[in-house]
Every structure is written in C-alpha cells, then in structure tokens.
C-alpha positions, 0 to 999 in steps of 0.5 A: 500500499503506497499510502501506508508507505508514505505514512510510515516514512514520514512519521519516522521524520516526525510529520504529525499528520503521518503519525496521526494517520498511521496511529488510526490505522494501528488502532483500527487494524485496517491495511495493517496489523492491529497494534494499540500500543503503537497506535496510542503512541502515535496519536500521543506523539502527533497530538503533542505536536498540534495535530488536531485529527490526533487530538480528537482521536484521543478525545473520542477514545476517552469518551468511549471508555468513560461512563458518566456518573449516575 
C-alpha cells in the first residue's frame, strides 16, 4: 500500500499528520496488523505536536471508555 508506506516514511521523520493517520490505522487494524500500543503512541506524539486529528482521536477514545456518573 503506497499510502501506508508514505505514512510510515513521514512518521519516522516526525510528521504529525503522518503519525496521526498511521496511529489510526494501527488502532483500527485496517491495511496493517492491529497494534494498540503503537497506535496510541503515534497519536500521543502527533497530538503533542499540535495535530488536531490526533487530539480528536484521543478525546473520542477517552469519551468511549468513560461512563458518566449515575
């Protein structure tokens, strides 16, 4: 997959957009073997560099795993 290769290449040099997209792919297990630890790591690194996609993905995941108090 050309896109996957591109994301990996640019993520390796610190591109936050590539890190965010690759992180989502690892979490979703689409086009690549699912790896939650690596997916989270990439999303956190991208979010730390100001990537909005990564920040939203992390926030959505927190929302999905948090139950409101009754």
